[in-house]
PDB file of N, CA, C and O in Angstrom:
ATOM      1  N   SER A   1       0.885  -1.095   0.125  1.00  0.00           N
ATOM      2  CA  SER A   1       0.048  -0.063  -0.099  1.00  0.00           C
ATOM      3  C   SER A   1       0.807   1.342   0.195  1.00  0.00           C
ATOM      4  O   SER A   1       0.525   2.514  -0.054  1.00  0.00           O
ATOM      5  N   LEU A   2       1.817   0.746   0.790  1.00  0.00           N
ATOM      6  CA  LEU A   2       2.777   2.733   0.879  1.00  0.00           C
ATOM      7  C   LEU A   2       3.621   2.409  -0.166  1.00  0.00           C
ATOM      8  O   LEU A   2       4.412   3.318  -0.419  1.00  0.00           O
ATOM      9  N   THR A   3       3.700   1.662  -0.692  1.00  0.00           N
ATOM     10  CA  THR A   3       4.718   1.863  -2.176  1.00  0.00           C
ATOM     11  C   THR A   3       3.690   2.060  -2.887  1.00  0.00           C
ATOM     12  O   THR A   3       4.001   3.187  -3.273  1.00  0.00           O
ATOM     13  N   VAL A   4       2.311   1.785  -3.567  1.00  0.00           N
ATOM     14  CA  VAL A   4       1.653   2.233  -4.492  1.00  0.00           C
ATOM     15  C   VAL A   4       1.250   3.510  -4.344  1.00  0.00           C
ATOM     16  O   VAL A   4       0.957   4.147  -5.356  1.00  0.00           O
ATOM     17  N   LEU A   5       1.152   4.187  -2.893  1.00  0.00           N
ATOM     18  CA  LEU A   5       1.292   5.549  -2.743  1.00  0.00           C
ATOM     19  C   LEU A   5       2.160   6.478  -3.129  1.00  0.00           C
ATOM     20  O   LEU A   5       2.025   7.567  -3.688  1.00  0.00           O
ATOM     21  N   ALA A   6       3.689   5.465  -2.481  1.00  0.00           N
ATOM     22  CA  ALA A   6       4.094   6.443  -2.922  1.00  0.00           C
ATOM     23  C   ALA A   6       4.369   7.096  -4.757  1.00  0.00           C
ATOM     24  O   ALA A   6       4.739   8.183  -5.201  1.00  0.00           O
ATOM     25  N   ALA A   7       3.971   5.809  -5.387  1.00  0.00           N
ATOM     26  CA  ALA A   7       4.217   5.927  -6.928  1.00  0.00           C
ATOM     27  C   ALA A   7       2.409   6.460  -6.905  1.00  0.00           C
ATOM     28  O   ALA A   7       2.157   6.629  -8.098  1.00  0.00           O
ATOM     29  N   SER A   8       1.628   6.652  -6.410  1.00  0.00           N
ATOM     30  CA  SER A   8       1.048   7.107  -7.206  1.00  0.00           C
ATOM     31  C   SER A   8       0.900   8.782  -6.689  1.00  0.00           C
ATOM     32  O   SER A   8       0.147   9.427  -7.418  1.00  0.00           O
ATOM     33  N   GLY A   9       1.375   9.383  -5.797  1.00  0.00           N
ATOM     34  CA  GLY A   9       1.409  10.186  -5.188  1.00  0.00           C
ATOM     35  C   GLY A   9      -0.003  11.043  -4.492  1.00  0.00           C
ATOM     36  O   GLY A   9      -0.165  12.127  -3.932  1.00  0.00           O
ATOM     37  N   SER A  10      -0.776  10.020  -4.838  1.00  0.00           N
ATOM     38  CA  SER A  10      -2.224  10.814  -3.508  1.00  0.00           C
ATOM     39  C   SER A  10      -2.878   9.622  -3.318  1.00  0.00           C
ATOM     40  O   SER A  10      -2.869   8.567  -3.952  1.00  0.00           O
ATOM     41  N   PHE A  11      -3.573  10.066  -2.109  1.00  0.00           N
ATOM     42  CA  PHE A  11      -4.680   8.448  -1.697  1.00  0.00           C
ATOM     43  C   PHE A  11      -5.503   8.182  -2.705  1.00  0.00           C
ATOM     44  O   PHE A  11      -5.553   6.972  -2.924  1.00  0.00           O
ATOM     45  N   THR A  12      -6.346   8.994  -3.594  1.00  0.00           N
ATOM     46  CA  THR A  12      -7.140   8.387  -4.297  1.00  0.00           C
ATOM     47  C   THR A  12      -7.182   7.716  -5.687  1.00  0.00           C
ATOM     48  O   THR A  12      -7.989   7.037  -6.323  1.00  0.00           O
ATOM     49  N   ALA A  13      -5.617   8.349  -5.913  1.00  0.00           N
ATOM     50  CA  ALA A  13      -4.995   7.703  -7.258  1.00  0.00           C
ATOM     51  C   ALA A  13      -4.498   6.422  -6.102  1.00  0.00           C
ATOM     52  O   ALA A  13      -5.078   5.382  -6.411  1.00  0.00           O
ATOM     53  N   ALA A  14      -3.896   6.298  -5.288  1.00  0.00           N
ATOM     54  CA  ALA A  14      -3.354   4.974  -4.852  1.00  0.00           C
ATOM     55  C   ALA A  14      -4.766   4.081  -4.785  1.00  0.00           C
ATOM     56  O   ALA A  14      -4.919   3.059  -5.453  1.00  0.00           O
ATOM     57  N   ALA A  15      -5.406   4.424  -4.207  1.00  0.00           N
ATOM     58  CA  ALA A  15      -6.894   3.540  -3.758  1.00  0.00           C
ATOM     59  C   ALA A  15      -7.695   2.972  -5.043  1.00  0.00           C
ATOM     60  O   ALA A  15      -8.096   1.809  -4.995  1.00  0.00           O
ATOM     61  N   GLN A  16      -7.941   3.767  -6.203  1.00  0.00           N
ATOM     62  CA  GLN A  16      -8.191   3.547  -7.387  1.00  0.00           C
ATOM     63  C   GLN A  16      -7.679   2.534  -8.172  1.00  0.00           C
ATOM     64  O   GLN A  16      -8.287   1.692  -8.834  1.00  0.00           O
ATOM     65  N   SER A  17      -6.416   2.719  -8.014  1.00  0.00           N
ATOM     66  CA  SER A  17      -5.091   1.344  -8.282  1.00  0.00           C
ATOM     67  C   SER A  17      -5.668   0.154  -7.796  1.00  0.00           C
ATOM     68  O   SER A  17      -6.114  -0.607  -8.654  1.00  0.00           O
ATOM     69  N   LEU A  18      -5.751  -0.150  -6.718  1.00  0.00           N
ATOM     70  CA  LEU A  18      -5.390  -0.905  -5.340  1.00  0.00           C
ATOM     71  C   LEU A  18      -7.524  -1.549  -5.751  1.00  0.00           C
ATOM     72  O   LEU A  18      -7.859  -2.731  -5.826  1.00  0.00           O
ATOM     73  N   GLY A  19      -8.402  -0.445  -5.907  1.00  0.00           N
ATOM     74  CA  GLY A  19      -9.500  -1.104  -5.963  1.00  0.00           C
ATOM     75  C   GLY A  19      -9.944  -1.035  -4.900  1.00  0.00           C
ATOM     76  O   GLY A  19     -10.859  -1.834  -4.701  1.00  0.00           O
ATOM     77  N   ILE A  20      -9.649  -0.309  -3.970  1.00  0.00           N
ATOM     78  CA  ILE A  20     -10.456  -0.029  -2.604  1.00  0.00           C
ATOM     79  C   ILE A  20     -10.662   1.502  -2.189  1.00  0.00           C
ATOM     80  O   ILE A  20     -10.446   2.360  -3.046  1.00  0.00           O
ATOM     81  N   SER A  21     -10.978   1.790  -1.197  1.00  0.00           N
ATOM     82  CA  SER A  21     -11.947   2.959  -1.061  1.00  0.00           C
ATOM     83  C   SER A  21     -10.846   3.864  -0.409  1.00  0.00           C
ATOM     84  O   SER A  21     -10.218   3.526   0.595  1.00  0.00           O
ATOM     85  N   LYS A  22     -10.673   5.055  -1.081  1.00  0.00           N
ATOM     86  CA  LYS A  22      -9.981   6.300  -0.543  1.00  0.00           C
ATOM     87  C   LYS A  22      -9.947   5.884   1.055  1.00  0.00           C
ATOM     88  O   LYS A  22      -8.909   5.378   1.481  1.00  0.00           O
ATOM     89  N   ALA A  23     -11.172   6.106   2.030  1.00  0.00           N
ATOM     90  CA  ALA A  23     -10.538   5.810   3.460  1.00  0.00           C
ATOM     91  C   ALA A  23     -10.355   4.216   4.287  1.00  0.00           C
ATOM     92  O   ALA A  23     -10.103   4.044   5.479  1.00  0.00           O
ATOM     93  N   ALA A  24     -10.625   2.913   2.970  1.00  0.00           N
ATOM     94  CA  ALA A  24      -9.506   2.239   3.181  1.00  0.00           C
ATOM     95  C   ALA A  24      -8.304   2.350   3.214  1.00  0.00           C
ATOM     96  O   ALA A  24      -7.614   1.767   4.051  1.00  0.00           O
ATOM     97  N   MET A  25      -7.818   3.156   2.262  1.00  0.00           N
ATOM     98  CA  MET A  25      -6.299   3.176   1.954  1.00  0.00           C
ATOM     99  C   MET A  25      -5.878   3.850   2.860  1.00  0.00           C
ATOM    100  O   MET A  25      -4.749   3.587   3.273  1.00  0.00           O
ATOM    101  N   SER A  26      -6.606   4.896   3.446  1.00  0.00           N
ATOM    102  CA  SER A  26      -5.939   5.665   4.957  1.00  0.00           C
ATOM    103  C   SER A  26      -5.936   5.092   5.690  1.00  0.00           C
ATOM    104  O   SER A  26      -5.007   5.141   6.496  1.00  0.00           O
ATOM    105  N   GLN A  27      -7.017   4.181   5.839  1.00  0.00           N
ATOM    106  CA  GLN A  27      -6.603   3.291   7.398  1.00  0.00           C
ATOM    107  C   GLN A  27      -5.528   1.974   6.859  1.00  0.00           C
ATOM    108  O   GLN A  27      -4.703   1.632   7.707  1.00  0.00           O
ATOM    109  N   ARG A  28      -5.499   1.407   5.843  1.00  0.00           N
ATOM    110  CA  ARG A  28      -4.455   0.590   5.359  1.00  0.00           C
ATOM    111  C   ARG A  28      -2.590   1.656   6.140  1.00  0.00           C
ATOM    112  O   ARG A  28      -1.876   1.163   7.013  1.00  0.00           O
ATOM    113  N   ILE A  29      -2.353   2.882   5.543  1.00  0.00           N
ATOM    114  CA  ILE A  29      -1.558   3.556   6.258  1.00  0.00           C
ATOM    115  C   ILE A  29      -1.469   3.767   7.481  1.00  0.00           C
ATOM    116  O   ILE A  29      -0.584   3.370   8.239  1.00  0.00           O
ATOM    117  N   ALA A  30      -2.668   4.600   7.795  1.00  0.00           N
ATOM    118  CA  ALA A  30      -2.821   4.255   9.356  1.00  0.00           C
ATOM    119  C   ALA A  30      -2.486   3.015  10.069  1.00  0.00           C
ATOM    120  O   ALA A  30      -2.435   3.278  11.271  1.00  0.00           O
ATOM    121  N   ASP A  31      -2.177   1.486   9.792  1.00  0.00           N
ATOM    122  CA  ASP A  31      -2.446   0.755  10.376  1.00  0.00           C
ATOM    123  C   ASP A  31      -0.736   0.462   9.872  1.00  0.00           C
ATOM    124  O   ASP A  31      -0.691  -0.672  10.349  1.00  0.00           O
ATOM    125  N   LEU A  32       0.030   0.567   9.543  1.00  0.00           N
ATOM    126  CA  LEU A  32       1.588   0.606   8.709  1.00  0.00           C
ATOM    127  C   LEU A  32       1.786   1.807  10.011  1.00  0.00           C
ATOM    128  O   LEU A  32       2.130   1.402  11.121  1.00  0.00           O
ATOM    129  N   GLU A  33       1.651   2.622   9.879  1.00  0.00           N
ATOM    130  CA  GLU A  33       2.617   3.551  11.122  1.00  0.00           C
ATOM    131  C   GLU A  33       2.150   3.238  12.562  1.00  0.00           C
ATOM    132  O   GLU A  33       2.792   3.672  13.518  1.00  0.00           O
ATOM    133  N   GLU A  34       0.797   2.325  12.761  1.00  0.00           N
ATOM    134  CA  GLU A  34       0.735   2.306  14.024  1.00  0.00           C
ATOM    135  C   GLU A  34       2.012   1.450  14.561  1.00  0.00           C
ATOM    136  O   GLU A  34       2.778   1.714  15.488  1.00  0.00           O
ATOM    137  N   ALA A  35       1.983   0.114  13.496  1.00  0.00           N
ATOM    138  CA  ALA A  35       2.411  -1.124  13.586  1.00  0.00           C
ATOM    139  C   ALA A  35       4.138  -0.479  13.292  1.00  0.00           C
ATOM    140  O   ALA A  35       4.900  -1.156  13.982  1.00  0.00           O
ATOM    141  N   ALA A  36       4.769   0.398  12.639  1.00  0.00           N
ATOM    142  CA  ALA A  36       5.822   0.703  12.609  1.00  0.00           C
ATOM    143  C   ALA A  36       6.481   2.072  13.817  1.00  0.00           C
ATOM    144  O   ALA A  36       7.627   2.476  14.010  1.00  0.00           O
ATOM    145  N   GLY A  37       5.160   2.468  14.426  1.00  0.00           N
ATOM    146  CA  GLY A  37       5.474   3.096  15.856  1.00  0.00           C
ATOM    147  C   GLY A  37       5.799   4.854  15.160  1.00  0.00           C
ATOM    148  O   GLY A  37       5.819   5.872  15.852  1.00  0.00           O
ATOM    149  N   VAL A  38       5.997   4.799  13.825  1.00  0.00           N
ATOM    150  CA  VAL A  38       6.811   6.565  13.883  1.00  0.00           C
ATOM    151  C   VAL A  38       5.504   6.851  12.271  1.00  0.00           C
ATOM    152  O   VAL A  38       4.743   6.180  11.575  1.00  0.00           O
ATOM    153  N   PRO A  39       5.877   7.983  12.382  1.00  0.00           N
ATOM    154  CA  PRO A  39       4.729   8.637  10.975  1.00  0.00           C
ATOM    155  C   PRO A  39       5.748   8.165   9.298  1.00  0.00           C
ATOM    156  O   PRO A  39       6.918   8.399   8.994  1.00  0.00           O
ATOM    157  N   LEU A  40       4.603   7.425   8.525  1.00  0.00           N
ATOM    158  CA  LEU A  40       5.263   7.497   7.635  1.00  0.00           C
ATOM    159  C   LEU A  40       4.760   8.088   5.950  1.00  0.00           C
ATOM    160  O   LEU A  40       5.050   7.765   4.798  1.00  0.00           O
ATOM    161  N   VAL A  41       4.067   8.877   6.449  1.00  0.00           N
ATOM    162  CA  VAL A  41       3.306   9.974   5.357  1.00  0.00           C
ATOM    163  C   VAL A  41       2.830  11.471   5.784  1.00  0.00           C
ATOM    164  O   VAL A  41       2.076  11.525   6.756  1.00  0.00           O
ATOM    165  N   ARG A  42       3.117  12.429   5.287  1.00  0.00           N
ATOM    166  CA  ARG A  42       2.987  13.485   5.764  1.00  0.00           C
ATOM    167  C   ARG A  42       1.463  14.475   4.804  1.00  0.00           C
ATOM    168  O   ARG A  42       1.474  14.989   3.685  1.00  0.00           O
ATOM    169  N   ARG A  43       0.631  14.418   5.570  1.00  0.00           N
ATOM    170  CA  ARG A  43      -0.964  14.662   4.940  1.00  0.00           C
ATOM    171  C   ARG A  43      -1.325  15.753   5.093  1.00  0.00           C
ATOM    172  O   ARG A  43      -1.787  15.878   6.227  1.00  0.00           O
ATOM    173  N   THR A  44      -1.375  17.023   4.287  1.00  0.00           N
ATOM    174  CA  THR A  44      -2.070  17.964   3.970  1.00  0.00           C
ATOM    175  C   THR A  44      -3.268  17.862   3.276  1.00  0.00           C
ATOM    176  O   THR A  44      -3.724  16.873   2.702  1.00  0.00           O
ATOM    177  N   THR A  45      -3.897  19.368   3.419  1.00  0.00           N
ATOM    178  CA  THR A  45      -5.240  19.422   2.501  1.00  0.00           C
ATOM    179  C   THR A  45      -4.937  19.212   1.249  1.00  0.00           C
ATOM    180  O   THR A  45      -5.849  18.799   0.533  1.00  0.00           O
ATOM    181  N   ARG A  46      -3.910  19.381   0.788  1.00  0.00           N
ATOM    182  CA  ARG A  46      -3.423  19.560  -0.390  1.00  0.00           C
ATOM    183  C   ARG A  46      -2.649  18.647  -1.131  1.00  0.00           C
ATOM    184  O   ARG A  46      -2.615  18.356  -2.327  1.00  0.00           O
ATOM    185  N   SER A  47      -2.071  18.287  -0.192  1.00  0.00           N
ATOM    186  CA  SER A  47      -0.740  17.423  -0.554  1.00  0.00           C
ATOM    187  C   SER A  47      -0.314  16.088   0.102  1.00  0.00           C
ATOM    188  O   SER A  47      -0.715  15.818   1.234  1.00  0.00           O
ATOM    189  N   MET A  48       0.515  15.223  -0.608  1.00  0.00           N
ATOM    190  CA  MET A  48       0.537  14.019   0.375  1.00  0.00           C
ATOM    191  C   MET A  48       2.612  13.678   0.448  1.00  0.00           C
ATOM    192  O   MET A  48       3.230  13.978  -0.573  1.00  0.00           O
ATOM    193  N   ARG A  49       3.246  13.219   1.396  1.00  0.00           N
ATOM    194  CA  ARG A  49       4.212  12.958   0.461  1.00  0.00           C
ATOM    195  C   ARG A  49       4.632  11.841   1.818  1.00  0.00           C
ATOM    196  O   ARG A  49       4.058  11.675   2.894  1.00  0.00           O
ATOM    197  N   LEU A  50       5.722  11.267   1.315  1.00  0.00           N
ATOM    198  CA  LEU A  50       6.314  10.287   2.433  1.00  0.00           C
ATOM    199  C   LEU A  50       7.313  11.189   3.508  1.00  0.00           C
ATOM    200  O   LEU A  50       7.878  12.260   3.285  1.00  0.00           O
ATOM    201  N   THR A  51       7.314  10.605   4.381  1.00  0.00           N
ATOM    202  CA  THR A  51       8.287  10.787   5.576  1.00  0.00           C
ATOM    203  C   THR A  51       9.581  10.402   5.250  1.00  0.00           C
ATOM    204  O   THR A  51       9.609   9.581   4.333  1.00  0.00           O
ATOM    205  N   GLU A  52      10.833  10.776   5.770  1.00  0.00           N
ATOM    206  CA  GLU A  52      11.888  10.184   5.621  1.00  0.00           C
ATOM    207  C   GLU A  52      11.661   8.653   6.081  1.00  0.00           C
ATOM    208  O   GLU A  52      12.101   7.814   5.296  1.00  0.00           O
ATOM    209  N   ALA A  53      11.127   8.254   7.072  1.00  0.00           N
ATOM    210  CA  ALA A  53      10.773   6.814   7.293  1.00  0.00           C
ATOM    211  C   ALA A  53      10.227   6.118   6.333  1.00  0.00           C
ATOM    212  O   ALA A  53      10.451   4.951   6.012  1.00  0.00           O
ATOM    213  N   GLY A  54       9.478   6.905   5.871  1.00  0.00           N
ATOM    214  CA  GLY A  54       8.294   6.307   4.597  1.00  0.00           C
ATOM    215  C   GLY A  54       8.871   6.123   3.571  1.00  0.00           C
ATOM    216  O   GLY A  54       8.555   5.247   2.765  1.00  0.00           O
ATOM    217  N   GLN A  55       9.837   6.943   3.433  1.00  0.00           N
ATOM    218  CA  GLN A  55      10.728   6.715   1.917  1.00  0.00           C
ATOM    219  C   GLN A  55      11.636   5.769   2.277  1.00  0.00           C
ATOM    220  O   GLN A  55      11.820   4.869   1.457  1.00  0.00           O
ATOM    221  N   THR A  56      12.343   5.739   3.446  1.00  0.00           N
ATOM    222  CA  THR A  56      12.794   4.686   3.504  1.00  0.00           C
ATOM    223  C   THR A  56      12.300   3.057   3.086  1.00  0.00           C
ATOM    224  O   THR A  56      12.471   2.359   2.087  1.00  0.00           O
ATOM    225  N   LEU A  57      11.632   2.868   4.342  1.00  0.00           N
ATOM    226  CA  LEU A  57      10.667   1.483   4.168  1.00  0.00           C
ATOM    227  C   LEU A  57      10.162   1.438   2.393  1.00  0.00           C
ATOM    228  O   LEU A  57      10.514   0.365   1.903  1.00  0.00           O
ATOM    229  N   VAL A  58       9.505   2.266   1.471  1.00  0.00           N
ATOM    230  CA  VAL A  58       9.571   1.973   0.182  1.00  0.00           C
ATOM    231  C   VAL A  58      11.027   1.612  -0.383  1.00  0.00           C
ATOM    232  O   VAL A  58      11.176   0.489  -0.865  1.00  0.00           O
ATOM    233  N   ASP A  59      11.657   2.132  -0.364  1.00  0.00           N
ATOM    234  CA  ASP A  59      13.042   2.166  -0.909  1.00  0.00           C
ATOM    235  C   ASP A  59      13.454   0.771  -0.355  1.00  0.00           C
ATOM    236  O   ASP A  59      13.607  -0.110  -1.201  1.00  0.00           O
ATOM    237  N   SER A  60      13.689   0.398   1.171  1.00  0.00           N
ATOM    238  CA  SER A  60      13.887  -0.733   1.673  1.00  0.00           C
ATOM    239  C   SER A  60      13.402  -2.331   1.323  1.00  0.00           C
ATOM    240  O   SER A  60      14.031  -3.362   1.559  1.00  0.00           O
ATOM    241  N   THR A  61      11.803  -2.148   0.554  1.00  0.00           N
ATOM    242  CA  THR A  61      11.278  -3.183   0.436  1.00  0.00           C
ATOM    243  C   THR A  61      10.876  -3.027  -0.808  1.00  0.00           C
ATOM    244  O   THR A  61       9.940  -3.768  -1.108  1.00  0.00           O
ATOM    245  N   ARG A  62      11.195  -2.432  -1.511  1.00  0.00           N
ATOM    246  CA  ARG A  62      10.417  -2.269  -2.922  1.00  0.00           C
ATOM    247  C   ARG A  62      11.376  -3.674  -3.509  1.00  0.00           C
ATOM    248  O   ARG A  62      10.696  -4.644  -3.843  1.00  0.00           O
ATOM    249  N   GLU A  63      13.040  -3.820  -3.653  1.00  0.00           N
ATOM    250  CA  GLU A  63      12.983  -4.777  -4.681  1.00  0.00           C
ATOM    251  C   GLU A  63      12.240  -6.493  -4.149  1.00  0.00           C
ATOM    252  O   GLU A  63      12.212  -7.458  -4.913  1.00  0.00           O
ATOM    253  N   ALA A  64      11.755  -6.512  -2.841  1.00  0.00           N
ATOM    254  CA  ALA A  64      11.022  -7.329  -2.584  1.00  0.00           C
ATOM    255  C   ALA A  64       9.831  -8.052  -3.256  1.00  0.00           C
ATOM    256  O   ALA A  64       9.589  -9.155  -3.747  1.00  0.00           O
ATOM    257  N   TYR A  65       9.049  -6.571  -2.970  1.00  0.00           N
ATOM    258  CA  TYR A  65       7.675  -6.289  -3.617  1.00  0.00           C
ATOM    259  C   TYR A  65       7.790  -6.904  -5.185  1.00  0.00           C
ATOM    260  O   TYR A  65       6.990  -7.810  -5.418  1.00  0.00           O
ATOM    261  N   GLU A  66       8.663  -6.529  -6.251  1.00  0.00           N
ATOM    262  CA  GLU A  66       8.947  -7.030  -7.364  1.00  0.00           C
ATOM    263  C   GLU A  66       9.145  -8.194  -7.327  1.00  0.00           C
ATOM    264  O   GLU A  66       8.214  -8.780  -7.879  1.00  0.00           O
ATOM    265  N   THR A  67      10.078  -9.024  -6.862  1.00  0.00           N
ATOM    266  CA  THR A  67      10.130  -9.954  -6.780  1.00  0.00           C
ATOM    267  C   THR A  67       9.063 -11.349  -6.676  1.00  0.00           C
ATOM    268  O   THR A  67       8.866 -12.448  -7.193  1.00  0.00           O
ATOM    269  N   ILE A  68       8.523 -10.381  -5.557  1.00  0.00           N
ATOM    270  CA  ILE A  68       6.586 -11.215  -5.036  1.00  0.00           C
ATOM    271  C   ILE A  68       6.115 -10.734  -6.666  1.00  0.00           C
ATOM    272  O   ILE A  68       6.062 -11.493  -7.634  1.00  0.00           O
ATOM    273  N   GLU A  69       5.884  -9.658  -6.658  1.00  0.00           N
ATOM    274  CA  GLU A  69       5.041  -9.768  -8.045  1.00  0.00           C
ATOM    275  C   GLU A  69       5.517 -10.482  -9.070  1.00  0.00           C
ATOM    276  O   GLU A  69       4.650 -11.292  -9.397  1.00  0.00           O
ATOM    277  N   GLU A  70       6.820 -10.612  -9.981  1.00  0.00           N
ATOM    278  CA  GLU A  70       7.518 -11.295 -10.675  1.00  0.00           C
ATOM    279  C   GLU A  70       7.096 -12.618 -10.319  1.00  0.00           C
ATOM    280  O   GLU A  70       6.491 -13.003 -11.319  1.00  0.00           O
ATOM    281  N   ASN A  71       7.067 -13.655  -9.345  1.00  0.00           N
ATOM    282  CA  ASN A  71       6.679 -14.409  -9.245  1.00  0.00           C
ATOM    283  C   ASN A  71       5.583 -14.939  -9.214  1.00  0.00           C
ATOM    284  O   ASN A  71       5.450 -15.895  -9.977  1.00  0.00           O
ATOM    285  N   PHE A  72       4.346 -14.533  -8.318  1.00  0.00           N
ATOM    286  CA  PHE A  72       3.221 -14.674  -8.447  1.00  0.00           C
ATOM    287  C   PHE A  72       2.259 -14.665 -10.404  1.00  0.00           C
ATOM    288  O   PHE A  72       1.401 -15.338 -10.976  1.00  0.00           O
ATOM    289  N   GLY A  73       3.199 -13.369 -10.740  1.00  0.00           N
ATOM    290  CA  GLY A  73       3.165 -13.717 -12.408  1.00  0.00           C
ATOM    291  C   GLY A  73       3.385 -15.050 -12.967  1.00  0.00           C
ATOM    292  O   GLY A  73       2.542 -15.557 -13.708  1.00  0.00           O
ATOM    293  N   ARG A  74       4.268 -15.533 -12.714  1.00  0.00           N
ATOM    294  CA  ARG A  74       4.930 -16.682 -12.885  1.00  0.00           C
ATOM    295  C   ARG A  74       3.462 -17.777 -12.707  1.00  0.00           C
ATOM    296  O   ARG A  74       2.805 -18.366 -13.566  1.00  0.00           O
ATOM    297  N   VAL A  75       3.325 -17.717 -11.164  1.00  0.00           N
ATOM    298  CA  VAL A  75       2.285 -18.649 -10.853  1.00  0.00           C
ATOM    299  C   VAL A  75       0.695 -18.340 -11.509  1.00  0.00           C
ATOM    300  O   VAL A  75      -0.101 -19.270 -11.633  1.00  0.00           O
ATOM    301  N   LYS A  76       0.403 -17.167 -11.840  1.00  0.00           N
ATOM    302  CA  LYS A  76      -0.637 -16.625 -12.426  1.00  0.00           C
ATOM    303  C   LYS A  76      -0.578 -17.483 -13.917  1.00  0.00           C
ATOM    304  O   LYS A  76      -1.418 -18.317 -14.256  1.00  0.00           O
ATOM    305  N   ASP A  77       0.632 -17.069 -14.730  1.00  0.00           N
ATOM    306  CA  ASP A  77       0.972 -17.783 -16.178  1.00  0.00           C
ATOM    307  C   ASP A  77       0.645 -19.765 -15.940  1.00  0.00           C
ATOM    308  O   ASP A  77       0.291 -20.467 -16.887  1.00  0.00           O
ATOM    309  N   LEU A  78       0.793 -20.127 -15.000  1.00  0.00           N
ATOM    310  CA  LEU A  78       0.172 -22.047 -14.963  1.00  0.00           C
ATOM    311  C   LEU A  78      -1.265 -22.262 -15.071  1.00  0.00           C
ATOM    312  O   LEU A  78      -1.800 -23.295 -15.474  1.00  0.00           O
ATOM    313  N   ALA A  79      -1.970 -20.963 -14.590  1.00  0.00           N
ATOM    314  CA  ALA A  79      -3.479 -21.324 -14.563  1.00  0.00           C
ATOM    315  C   ALA A  79      -3.795 -21.310 -16.245  1.00  0.00           C
ATOM    316  O   ALA A  79      -4.873 -21.834 -16.527  1.00  0.00           O
ATOM    317  N   GLY A  80      -2.953 -20.747 -17.479  1.00  0.00           N
ATOM    318  CA  GLY A  80      -3.194 -20.603 -18.604  1.00  0.00           C
ATOM    319  C   GLY A  80      -3.023 -22.023 -19.116  1.00  0.00           C
ATOM    320  O   GLY A  80      -3.878 -22.512 -19.854  1.00  0.00           O
ATOM    321  N   GLU A  81      -1.865 -22.746 -18.720  1.00  0.00           N
ATOM    322  CA  GLU A  81      -1.448 -23.943 -19.536  1.00  0.00           C
ATOM    323  C   GLU A  81      -2.245 -25.281 -18.954  1.00  0.00           C
ATOM    324  O   GLU A  81      -2.681 -25.545 -17.833  1.00  0.00           O
ATOM    325  N   PRO A  82      -2.244 -25.923 -20.069  1.00  0.00           N
ATOM    326  CA  PRO A  82      -2.979 -27.276 -19.767  1.00  0.00           C
ATOM    327  C   PRO A  82      -2.208 -28.284 -19.212  1.00  0.00           C
ATOM    328  O   PRO A  82      -1.108 -28.624 -19.648  1.00  0.00           O
ATOM    329  N   ARG A  83      -2.955 -28.925 -17.938  1.00  0.00           N
ATOM    330  CA  ARG A  83      -2.486 -29.575 -17.193  1.00  0.00           C
ATOM    331  C   ARG A  83      -3.160 -31.039 -16.851  1.00  0.00           C
ATOM    332  O   ARG A  83      -4.383 -31.131 -16.958  1.00  0.00           O
ATOM    333  N   GLY A  84      -2.442 -32.109 -16.470  1.00  0.00           N
ATOM    334  CA  GLY A  84      -3.194 -33.408 -16.122  1.00  0.00           C
ATOM    335  C   GLY A  84      -3.110 -34.213 -16.897  1.00  0.00           C
ATOM    336  O   GLY A  84      -2.778 -33.982 -18.060  1.00  0.00           O
ATOM    337  N   LEU A  85      -3.362 -35.234 -16.492  1.00  0.00           N
ATOM    338  CA  LEU A  85      -3.248 -36.708 -17.605  1.00  0.00           C
ATOM    339  C   LEU A  85      -3.924 -36.406 -18.618  1.00  0.00           C
ATOM    340  O   LEU A  85      -5.002 -35.849 -18.411  1.00  0.00           O
ATOM    341  N   VAL A  86      -3.475 -36.698 -20.126  1.00  0.00           N
ATOM    342  CA  VAL A  86      -4.562 -37.305 -21.103  1.00  0.00           C
ATOM    343  C   VAL A  86      -4.724 -38.629 -21.599  1.00  0.00           C
ATOM    344  O   VAL A  86      -3.706 -39.185 -22.012  1.00  0.00           O
ATOM    345  N   ARG A  87      -5.484 -39.060 -21.627  1.00  0.00           N
ATOM    346  CA  ARG A  87      -5.745 -41.153 -22.263  1.00  0.00           C
ATOM    347  C   ARG A  87      -6.038 -40.581 -23.340  1.00  0.00           C
ATOM    348  O   ARG A  87      -6.386 -39.418 -23.545  1.00  0.00           O
ATOM    349  N   ILE A  88      -5.872 -41.519 -24.098  1.00  0.00           N
ATOM    350  CA  ILE A  88      -6.074 -41.678 -26.014  1.00  0.00           C
ATOM    351  C   ILE A  88      -6.528 -42.950 -25.600  1.00  0.00           C
ATOM    352  O   ILE A  88      -5.834 -43.640 -24.853  1.00  0.00           O
ATOM    353  N   THR A  89      -7.825 -43.391 -26.090  1.00  0.00           N
ATOM    354  CA  THR A  89      -7.779 -45.409 -26.260  1.00  0.00           C
ATOM    355  C   THR A  89      -8.489 -45.309 -28.224  1.00  0.00           C
ATOM    356  O   THR A  89      -8.666 -46.342 -28.870  1.00  0.00           O
TER     357      THR A  89
END
């Protein structure tokens, strides 16, 4: 969620990208901040930007998320491939 928020630049765009409501997006970030114990995002009425801690978290987890996304894509590709036993009589 934080990575999508950073890439999107706004709660609204991030929520649309993830297919969730803006309120749900905000709650996800609030949950992350609570778990981390530090603010990850600076919010104003007109803008949003990551704090130093937020940017550090995004930077340090980016590679892991890219690997997960790549591997998940491979698994999804398996669904399109025929598999199983074929018997011809």
